[in-house]
VEXDREN-2710 file (C-alpha; in Angstrom, 1 decimal):
% VEXDREN-2710
k/r/px/py/pz
1/UNK/19.1/-100.0/41.9
2/UNK/21.3/-96.8/42.7
3/UNK/21.7/-95.9/39.2
4/UNK/19.6/-93.2/37.9
5/UNK/19.6/-91.4/34.7
6/UNK/19.5/-88.1/37.1
7/UNK/22.6/-88.7/38.8
8/UNK/23.9/-89.4/42.4
9/UNK/27.0/-90.6/43.8
10/UNK/27.1/-94.0/42.9
11/UNK/26.4/-93.1/39.3
12/UNK/29.6/-90.9/39.3
13/UNK/31.5/-93.4/41.2
14/UNK/31.0/-96.3/38.6
15/UNK/31.3/-93.9/35.4
16/UNK/34.7/-92.7/37.1
17/UNK/35.7/-96.3/37.6
18/UNK/34.8/-97.4/34.0
19/UNK/36.8/-94.3/32.6
20/UNK/39.5/-95.1/34.9
21/UNK/39.9/-98.8/34.1
22/UNK/39.4/-98.1/30.3
23/UNK/42.6/-95.7/30.1
24/UNK/45.0/-97.6/32.7
25/UNK/44.2/-101.3/32.4
26/UNK/43.1/-104.4/29.8
27/UNK/39.9/-104.8/32.3
28/UNK/36.6/-104.8/30.8
29/UNK/34.2/-103.3/32.8
30/UNK/30.3/-103.7/32.6
31/UNK/27.8/-101.5/34.3
32/UNK/24.6/-103.7/35.1
33/UNK/21.8/-101.7/36.2
34/UNK/17.8/-101.4/36.2
35/UNK/18.1/-98.0/34.1
36/UNK/20.5/-98.3/30.8
37/UNK/21.5/-94.8/29.5
38/UNK/25.0/-95.5/28.7
39/UNK/27.0/-97.5/25.7
40/UNK/28.1/-101.1/26.6
41/UNK/25.7/-101.3/29.8
42/UNK/23.6/-104.4/30.9
43/UNK/20.0/-104.0/31.3
44/UNK/18.3/-105.8/34.4
45/UNK/15.1/-107.0/34.8
46/UNK/13.2/-104.3/37.0
47/UNK/10.0/-102.7/38.0
48/UNK/9.4/-99.0/38.0
49/UNK/10.1/-97.2/41.6
50/UNK/7.3/-94.7/41.8
51/UNK/7.8/-91.7/44.3
52/UNK/11.7/-92.2/44.4
53/UNK/12.5/-89.2/41.8
54/UNK/15.0/-89.3/39.5
55/UNK/13.5/-92.3/37.7
56/UNK/14.9/-95.4/39.9
57/UNK/13.7/-98.8/39.5
58/UNK/13.9/-101.7/41.6
59/UNK/15.1/-105.1/40.7
60/UNK/13.0/-107.8/42.5
61/UNK/13.3/-111.2/39.9
62/UNK/16.4/-112.8/41.9
63/UNK/16.9/-115.8/39.5
64/UNK/16.7/-113.3/36.4
65/UNK/18.8/-111.0/37.9
66/UNK/21.5/-113.7/38.7
67/UNK/21.1/-115.2/35.3
68/UNK/21.8/-111.9/33.6
69/UNK/24.9/-111.4/35.6
70/UNK/26.4/-114.7/34.9
71/UNK/25.9/-114.1/31.1
72/UNK/28.2/-111.6/31.4
73/UNK/30.7/-114.0/32.1
74/UNK/32.7/-112.1/34.9
75/UNK/35.7/-112.7/36.7
76/UNK/34.7/-110.9/39.8
77/UNK/31.2/-109.0/40.7
78/UNK/30.6/-105.9/42.4
79/UNK/27.3/-105.5/44.1
80/UNK/26.6/-101.6/44.5
81/UNK/23.4/-101.9/46.5
82/UNK/22.3/-104.2/49.6
83/UNK/18.7/-105.0/48.3
84/UNK/17.7/-108.0/46.0
85/UNK/20.3/-107.4/43.3
86/UNK/22.7/-107.9/46.4
87/UNK/21.6/-111.9/46.9
88/UNK/21.3/-112.2/42.9
89/UNK/24.9/-111.2/42.8
90/UNK/26.1/-113.6/45.7
91/UNK/23.8/-116.5/43.6
92/UNK/25.7/-115.6/40.2
93/UNK/29.3/-115.4/41.7
94/UNK/28.4/-118.8/43.6
95/UNK/27.4/-120.3/39.8
96/UNK/30.8/-119.0/38.6
97/UNK/32.9/-119.8/41.2
98/UNK/34.3/-116.4/41.2
99/UNK/34.5/-113.6/43.8
100/UNK/32.1/-111.7/44.9
101/UNK/32.5/-107.8/46.7
102/UNK/29.9/-105.7/48.1
103/UNK/30.7/-101.8/47.9
104/UNK/28.3/-100.2/50.5
105/UNK/27.2/-97.1/49.7
106/UNK/24.0/-96.8/51.8
107/UNK/23.6/-96.7/55.8
108/UNK/20.8/-98.9/55.8
109/UNK/20.6/-98.7/59.7
110/UNK/19.8/-95.1/59.7
111/UNK/17.9/-95.1/56.8
112/UNK/15.4/-97.8/58.3
113/UNK/15.1/-95.8/61.4
114/UNK/14.2/-92.5/59.5
115/UNK/11.8/-94.6/57.6
116/UNK/10.0/-96.3/60.7
117/UNK/9.7/-92.7/62.4
118/UNK/10.7/-92.5/66.2
119/UNK/8.5/-94.5/67.7
120/UNK/9.7/-97.8/65.8
121/UNK/13.0/-96.4/64.9
122/UNK/14.9/-98.8/67.5
123/UNK/13.3/-101.9/66.2
124/UNK/13.7/-100.9/62.5
125/UNK/17.5/-100.4/63.4
126/UNK/17.8/-103.9/65.0
127/UNK/16.5/-105.3/62.0
128/UNK/18.2/-103.9/59.7
129/UNK/21.5/-104.2/61.3
130/UNK/20.7/-108.0/61.4
131/UNK/20.2/-108.2/57.8
132/UNK/23.4/-105.8/56.9
133/UNK/25.2/-109.0/58.9
134/UNK/23.2/-111.8/57.4
135/UNK/24.2/-110.4/53.9
136/UNK/27.2/-108.8/53.8
137/UNK/28.9/-111.9/55.8
138/UNK/28.7/-113.9/52.5
139/UNK/30.7/-111.6/50.4
140/UNK/34.6/-111.9/50.0
141/UNK/35.2/-108.2/50.7
142/UNK/32.9/-105.7/51.8
143/UNK/33.8/-101.9/50.7
144/UNK/33.0/-98.8/52.8
145/UNK/33.6/-95.3/51.4
146/UNK/34.5/-93.8/55.0
147/UNK/36.1/-95.1/58.2
148/UNK/32.8/-94.3/60.5
149/UNK/30.9/-96.7/57.7
150/UNK/34.1/-99.4/58.2
151/UNK/33.6/-99.2/61.8
152/UNK/29.8/-99.9/61.6
153/UNK/30.1/-102.7/59.5
154/UNK/32.9/-103.8/61.8
155/UNK/30.8/-103.5/64.8
156/UNK/28.1/-105.5/63.1
157/UNK/30.3/-108.3/63.3
158/UNK/31.5/-108.5/59.8
159/UNK/35.5/-109.0/59.3
160/UNK/36.4/-108.6/55.9
161/UNK/35.8/-104.9/55.5
162/UNK/38.2/-102.4/53.7
163/UNK/38.0/-98.4/53.7
164/UNK/37.7/-97.4/50.0
165/UNK/37.1/-93.5/49.5
166/UNK/35.4/-91.9/46.5
167/UNK/37.3/-89.8/44.7
168/UNK/37.0/-86.9/42.4
169/UNK/38.8/-85.5/38.9
170/UNK/40.5/-82.4/40.1
171/UNK/41.1/-81.6/36.8
172/UNK/37.7/-80.7/36.1
173/UNK/36.6/-80.1/39.3
174/UNK/38.9/-77.0/39.6
175/UNK/38.6/-73.5/40.9
176/UNK/39.5/-72.0/37.3
177/UNK/36.1/-73.2/36.4
178/UNK/34.6/-70.3/38.4
179/UNK/32.5/-67.9/36.3
180/UNK/31.2/-64.1/36.3
181/UNK/29.1/-65.1/33.7
182/UNK/27.4/-67.9/34.7
183/UNK/26.2/-65.6/37.8
184/UNK/24.9/-62.9/36.3
185/UNK/22.9/-65.3/34.1
186/UNK/21.1/-66.1/37.6
187/UNK/20.0/-62.4/37.6
188/UNK/21.5/-61.8/40.6
189/UNK/23.2/-58.9/42.0
190/UNK/26.8/-58.7/42.2
191/UNK/26.6/-58.3/46.0
192/UNK/24.7/-61.8/46.1
193/UNK/25.9/-64.4/48.8
194/UNK/25.3/-67.5/46.9
195/UNK/25.1/-70.6/48.6
196/UNK/25.0/-74.1/46.8
197/UNK/23.4/-77.4/47.1
198/UNK/24.2/-80.4/45.1
199/UNK/22.3/-83.9/45.2
200/UNK/19.3/-85.5/45.7
201/UNK/16.0/-83.8/47.5
202/UNK/15.1/-86.2/49.8
203/UNK/14.2/-86.2/53.5
204/UNK/17.1/-87.3/54.7
205/UNK/19.2/-84.1/53.0
206/UNK/17.3/-81.8/55.2
207/UNK/16.6/-79.4/52.7
208/UNK/14.1/-77.8/55.1
209/UNK/17.3/-76.8/57.4
210/UNK/18.9/-75.0/54.5
211/UNK/15.6/-73.2/53.3
212/UNK/15.1/-72.0/56.8
213/UNK/18.8/-70.9/57.4
214/UNK/18.9/-68.6/54.3
215/UNK/15.5/-67.1/54.9
216/UNK/17.2/-66.2/58.6
217/UNK/20.0/-64.9/57.2
218/UNK/18.0/-62.6/54.6
219/UNK/19.5/-60.5/51.8
220/UNK/22.3/-60.8/50.4
221/UNK/22.0/-64.6/51.0
222/UNK/20.6/-67.0/48.2
223/UNK/20.5/-70.5/48.0
224/UNK/20.6/-72.3/44.8
225/UNK/19.4/-76.2/44.7
226/UNK/20.8/-78.5/42.1
227/UNK/19.1/-81.6/41.5
228/UNK/16.0/-83.7/41.5
229/UNK/13.8/-85.5/43.9
230/UNK/10.7/-86.2/45.7
231/UNK/10.9/-83.0/48.0
232/UNK/12.4/-80.0/46.4
233/UNK/13.0/-77.3/48.4
234/UNK/11.0/-73.7/47.9
235/UNK/11.5/-70.6/49.4
236/UNK/11.6/-66.5/48.6
237/UNK/15.2/-66.7/48.5
238/UNK/15.6/-70.4/46.8
239/UNK/16.6/-70.9/43.4
240/UNK/16.1/-74.6/41.9
241/UNK/17.7/-75.8/39.1
242/UNK/17.6/-79.6/37.1
243/UNK/20.4/-82.4/37.8
244/UNK/23.5/-81.2/35.8
245/UNK/24.9/-84.6/33.9
246/UNK/27.6/-82.6/32.6
247/UNK/30.6/-82.7/34.9
248/UNK/32.3/-79.5/33.3
249/UNK/29.0/-77.7/33.9
250/UNK/28.3/-78.8/37.5
251/UNK/32.2/-77.9/38.1
252/UNK/31.2/-74.3/36.7
253/UNK/28.2/-74.1/39.3
254/UNK/30.0/-75.4/42.1
255/UNK/32.9/-73.2/41.5
256/UNK/31.1/-69.9/41.1
257/UNK/29.4/-70.2/44.2
258/UNK/30.5/-68.8/47.6
259/UNK/29.9/-71.5/49.9
260/UNK/28.5/-75.3/49.5
261/UNK/25.7/-76.2/52.3
262/UNK/24.7/-79.6/53.2
263/UNK/22.5/-80.6/56.1
264/UNK/22.2/-84.3/55.6
265/UNK/23.0/-86.4/58.4
266/UNK/23.1/-90.2/56.9
267/UNK/25.9/-89.9/54.3
268/UNK/28.3/-92.6/54.2
269/UNK/30.7/-90.3/52.1
270/UNK/29.7/-86.7/50.6
271/UNK/30.7/-86.9/46.8
272/UNK/29.3/-83.5/46.2
273/UNK/31.1/-82.0/49.0
274/UNK/34.2/-83.1/47.9
275/UNK/33.7/-81.9/44.8
276/UNK/32.6/-78.7/45.7
277/UNK/36.0/-78.6/47.8
278/UNK/38.0/-79.4/44.7
279/UNK/36.4/-76.4/42.9
280/UNK/37.8/-74.5/45.8
281/UNK/34.4/-73.7/47.3
282/UNK/34.1/-73.8/51.4
283/UNK/32.0/-76.1/52.6
284/UNK/29.4/-75.8/55.7
285/UNK/28.1/-79.2/56.7
286/UNK/26.7/-81.6/59.4
287/UNK/29.4/-83.1/61.3
288/UNK/27.8/-86.4/61.0
289/UNK/28.7/-89.9/59.6
290/UNK/31.0/-89.2/56.4
291/UNK/30.7/-85.5/56.2
292/UNK/32.7/-85.2/59.5
293/UNK/35.6/-87.1/57.8
294/UNK/35.7/-84.6/55.0
295/UNK/34.6/-81.2/56.4
296/UNK/35.4/-79.3/59.3
297/UNK/36.6/-75.4/60.2
298/UNK/39.8/-75.6/58.0
299/UNK/37.8/-75.9/54.9
300/UNK/34.4/-74.5/56.1
301/UNK/32.8/-75.5/59.1
302/UNK/31.5/-78.5/60.6
303/UNK/27.9/-77.9/62.1
304/UNK/27.3/-80.1/65.4
305/UNK/23.0/-80.0/65.3
306/UNK/20.3/-79.7/62.9
307/UNK/18.9/-76.6/63.9
308/UNK/19.0/-74.0/61.0
309/UNK/20.4/-70.8/63.5
310/UNK/23.3/-73.6/63.8
311/UNK/24.0/-73.1/59.9
312/UNK/23.2/-69.3/60.2
313/UNK/25.8/-68.8/62.4
314/UNK/28.3/-71.0/60.3
315/UNK/27.7/-69.1/57.1
316/UNK/28.0/-65.9/58.5
317/UNK/31.1/-66.4/60.3
318/UNK/32.8/-68.0/57.3
319/UNK/32.2/-64.7/55.3
320/UNK/33.4/-62.7/58.3
321/UNK/36.5/-64.4/59.0
322/UNK/39.0/-66.4/56.6
323/UNK/36.5/-67.6/53.4
324/UNK/39.7/-67.7/50.9
325/UNK/41.9/-69.1/53.2
326/UNK/39.1/-72.1/53.9
327/UNK/38.8/-72.0/49.8
328/UNK/42.4/-72.5/49.5
329/UNK/42.3/-75.5/52.3
330/UNK/39.3/-77.2/50.5
331/UNK/41.2/-77.6/47.3
332/UNK/44.3/-78.6/49.2
333/UNK/42.2/-81.9/51.2
334/UNK/40.2/-82.5/47.6
335/UNK/43.5/-83.1/45.6
336/UNK/44.5/-86.0/48.1
337/UNK/41.0/-87.7/47.0
338/UNK/42.1/-87.4/43.0
339/UNK/40.6/-90.7/41.4
340/UNK/43.9/-91.5/39.9
341/UNK/45.1/-92.0/43.5
342/UNK/42.5/-93.8/44.9
343/UNK/41.4/-96.2/42.2
344/UNK/44.7/-98.2/42.1
345/UNK/44.0/-98.8/45.6
346/UNK/40.5/-100.3/44.6
347/UNK/42.5/-102.2/41.6
348/UNK/44.5/-104.0/44.2
349/UNK/41.4/-105.1/46.1
350/UNK/40.4/-106.8/43.2
351/UNK/43.6/-108.4/42.3
352/UNK/44.0/-109.6/45.8
353/UNK/40.6/-111.4/45.7
354/UNK/41.4/-113.0/42.0
355/UNK/44.2/-114.4/43.4
356/UNK/42.9/-115.6/46.6
357/UNK/39.8/-116.9/44.6
358/UNK/36.2/-116.9/46.2
359/UNK/34.9/-118.1/49.7
360/UNK/33.1/-121.4/49.6
361/UNK/29.6/-120.6/49.0
362/UNK/28.1/-123.9/48.7
363/UNK/25.1/-122.4/50.8
364/UNK/24.1/-119.2/52.7
365/UNK/20.8/-118.2/53.9
366/UNK/18.4/-116.2/52.2
367/UNK/17.8/-112.9/51.9
368/UNK/14.3/-113.2/53.9
369/UNK/12.8/-111.9/50.9
370/UNK/9.4/-113.4/49.6
371/UNK/10.1/-116.3/46.8
372/UNK/13.6/-115.8/46.7
373/UNK/15.5/-119.1/47.1
374/UNK/19.4/-119.0/45.9
375/UNK/19.4/-119.1/42.0
376/UNK/21.3/-122.2/41.8
377/UNK/18.5/-124.1/43.9
378/UNK/15.5/-122.6/41.9
379/UNK/13.3/-125.1/39.8
END
């Protein structure tokens, strides 16, 4: 369900994998999602998800979902979300006697705490933790996009977990995409110090922190926010542009900005941050979760708290010191994450699972959701 017509890291990961497998292997890779907007995709039964921003849809009919997946006759299934579709993926894998992989793109514990609010956060986190263990224990392998996420999953009691970072096309996302003409089209003064954020406009991204930081910074700083979602930023020094589906156009925006900023504290990886780094754009980001593994003071600045003043200090210090050096080091770090280096590792995981075969799934507990018996047992 993380696939949307308006972007997101999961979409970019799946499209990159799809293209790489087509170029380098004889594998047939099918993306099955509730929203179908690419050739060859498989449509999954779903209902609309109002208020999600970006046109997301929710798969809920577990038996129908499993039957759709079975009809594709896969040799291996990778589940990209931890909700109803994950259980349907297990059902389909059980019916076909094939391996099932889960890619943990979302930190359910932190998400549950955010949704529950401060008073119920601890209870919500414990509940989410039990659910994560219950669900992922049935998969043959769970992939985590960062080391911190891998350790979280191990701490939940799981043992078949591997770190599989996301990647970037370093030929598309490149410092050469920088365009003075594009900056001029924004109608900004040449002296403008342009900060850019790209991603969903959602509460966990803490865009309000960035808006307040740029307000405090004042002229000549401007924040450009690129994306979509239920909570778009606003302010006197804030420009908002819609999600950009063209990777080349997005690369031009990222490479033409002076600094990429990100205040989110729940990122399991931070793909937009990596893409900015590949463009040679220094990054100021929260030193939390997956972002802490990508960003440090060598490539920009790692902010230790969620105070707007901390971002003010980090951004202004970057311009006062070695921003060009940070730009060069950001590009160098991103080059180690090129898809051509990371996707062969993913393919090795797949081949090992196919060689070993699936675990015994004669029976496994349900997802604790109403009317969600395994498809193989449903009438």
